[in-house]
C-alpha positions in Angstrom: 71.4 107.6 -38.6 73.2 105.2 -36.3 72.0 101.6 -36.6 70.8 100.5 -33.2 71.3 96.8 -33.9 75.1 97.4 -33.5 74.6 98.4 -29.8 75.2 95.7 -27.2 72.1 94.2 -25.8 71.2 95.1 -22.2 70.0 92.3 -20.0 67.5 93.2 -17.2 67.4 91.0 -14.1 64.3 90.9 -12.0 64.7 92.3 -8.5 65.1 89.6 -5.9 62.5 89.5 -3.2 64.0 88.7 0.2 61.6 88.3 3.1 64.3 89.5 5.5 65.2 92.5 3.4 64.0 95.9 4.8 64.2 99.1 2.9 66.8 101.5 4.2 65.6 104.6 6.0 67.2 107.9 6.5 67.4 108.9 10.1 66.2 112.4 10.7 68.5 114.8 12.5 66.6 115.8 15.5 69.3 118.0 16.8 69.8 120.0 13.6 72.4 122.6 13.1 73.3 124.5 16.2 73.2 127.7 14.3 69.6 127.4 13.4 66.9 129.4 15.2 63.5 127.8 15.9 60.2 129.4 16.3 58.7 128.4 19.7 55.3 129.8 19.7 52.9 132.4 18.1 52.0 135.3 20.4 49.2 137.8 19.8 49.0 140.9 22.0 46.7 143.9 22.3 48.3 147.4 22.0 47.1 150.9 22.4 46.0 152.1 19.0 47.5 155.5 19.5 51.0 154.9 20.8 51.4 151.1 20.4 52.0 150.4 24.1 51.6 146.7 25.0 48.5 146.1 27.1 47.9 142.4 27.4 48.2 139.1 25.6 45.2 137.9 23.6 45.2 134.7 25.7 44.6 136.8 28.8 41.2 138.0 27.5 38.5 136.5 29.8 35.5 137.4 27.6 34.8 139.1 24.3 31.1 139.6 24.9 31.0 142.9 26.7 29.9 146.3 25.6 31.7 149.6 26.4 31.0 153.2 25.7 32.1 152.9 22.1 30.8 149.5 21.2 32.3 146.1 21.6 34.7 145.5 24.5 36.8 142.8 26.2 37.0 141.7 29.8 40.6 141.3 30.8 42.3 140.0 34.0 45.1 142.6 34.1 46.3 145.6 32.0 49.9 146.6 32.5 51.1 150.0 31.1 47.9 151.7 32.3 47.0 154.1 35.0 43.7 154.4 36.9 41.7 157.6 37.6 39.5 158.3 40.5 36.8 155.7 41.3 33.2 156.9 40.5 29.8 155.2 40.8 28.1 154.4 37.4 24.8 152.9 36.5 25.1 150.2 33.8 22.5 147.8 32.3 23.8 145.2 34.7 23.4 147.4 37.8 25.3 150.0 39.8 29.0 149.6 39.8 32.0 151.6 41.1 34.6 151.9 38.4 37.9 153.6 37.6 38.6 154.8 34.1 41.9 153.5 32.8 44.3 155.4 30.5 47.4 154.4 28.6 50.4 155.3 30.7 52.3 156.5 27.7 49.9 158.6 25.7 46.9 159.1 28.1 44.3 157.6 25.8 41.2 156.4 27.7 41.1 152.6 27.1 38.2 151.5 29.3 37.6 151.1 33.0 38.3 148.8 36.0 35.5 147.4 38.2 36.1 148.3 41.8 32.8 147.1 43.3 29.3 145.9 42.2 26.0 146.2 44.0 24.5 143.1 42.5 26.0 139.9 43.8 25.7 138.2 40.4 28.0 140.9 39.0 30.8 140.7 41.5 32.8 138.3 39.5 33.9 141.4 37.5 35.4 143.2 40.5 39.1 143.7 40.0 38.9 143.1 36.2 39.1 145.5 33.3 37.0 146.5 30.4 39.0 147.2 27.3 37.3 149.1 24.4 38.1 147.5 21.1 38.0 150.8 19.3 40.9 152.0 21.4 43.2 149.0 20.8 45.0 147.2 18.0 46.0 143.6 17.6 49.6 142.6 16.7 51.3 139.2 16.3 54.8 138.0 16.8 56.8 134.9 17.4 58.4 134.0 20.7 62.1 133.3 21.0 63.3 131.0 23.8 66.2 133.4 24.6 64.1 136.6 24.3 60.8 136.6 26.3 59.3 140.0 27.2 57.7 140.2 30.6 54.8 142.6 31.0 55.5 145.7 32.9 53.1 146.5 35.8 52.0 150.1 36.2 53.5 150.3 39.6 57.0 149.4 38.2 57.1 151.8 35.3 60.4 153.6 35.3 62.1 156.2 33.2 65.3 154.2 33.2 65.6 151.4 30.6 66.0 147.9 31.9 69.5 146.4 31.7 68.2 143.2 30.2 66.5 144.9 27.2 68.3 145.8 24.0 66.7 149.1 22.9 67.8 148.5 19.3 65.6 145.3 19.1 62.5 146.5 21.0 62.1 150.2 20.3 60.4 151.1 17.0 59.6 154.4 15.2 56.3 156.0 16.2 54.9 157.7 13.2 52.2 159.4 15.3 54.7 161.3 17.4 55.7 164.7 16.0 59.1 164.8 17.8 60.1 161.4 16.4 59.0 162.5 12.9 61.2 165.5 13.1 64.1 163.3 14.3 63.6 161.1 11.3 63.6 164.0 8.9 66.7 165.4 10.6 68.4 162.0 10.4 69.1 161.8 14.1 66.4 159.3 15.2 67.7 156.3 17.1 66.0 153.8 19.5 67.9 155.1 22.5 66.8 158.7 21.7 63.2 157.6 21.2 63.3 155.8 24.6 64.6 158.8 26.4 61.8 161.0 24.8 59.1 158.6 25.8 60.4 158.2 29.3 60.3 162.0 29.8 56.8 162.1 28.5 55.8 159.3 30.8 57.2 161.2 33.8 55.0 164.2 32.7 51.8 162.0 32.1 51.8 159.9 35.3 51.2 162.8 37.8 48.1 163.7 35.8 46.4 160.4 36.4 47.3 159.9 40.1 44.9 160.8 42.8 45.4 161.0 46.5 44.7 157.8 48.5 
């Protein structure tokens, strides 16, 4: 065992207290690495529960206190990717209204209705707005990117041709509810561009079914 008394003694000096001395601080790099990617905002949107088509942002919901044919429903300002059927008069608890059923422009599922007119003056605030059945929709969340912001597509501007500003590989996902896409997966030929072409052709077939003469 080494004798500790042979080690040189260590002298400790007390820290000097200088009134003008300030502790050094590390300046934060507010710019960061140019290669970093930053999350700019959390986005929740409502989709068709059958095909996953985007309907509206959660922030665009006006009220969640409505009741539809299948239970709870939302009142929304606008619903892109939907088509309207012929307006019909209907009697609700709140009075007589003229409404149009709305369907998903991609799969044809009935999602709710649009208020066209209302007999009671107190109910006319709903005219031009949409009822969205919660049983027909699903909630999804994502993070916005400053260089990649998706704009909603209005029903009047639906096109079978993909937009030049959209990268299909980033935005088109596999639809497990579609038999044709399942067969493509099993055959090993599925691709975002092929799925987009199939859905565009189906959209061209669906839209005439929901249009009515003006």
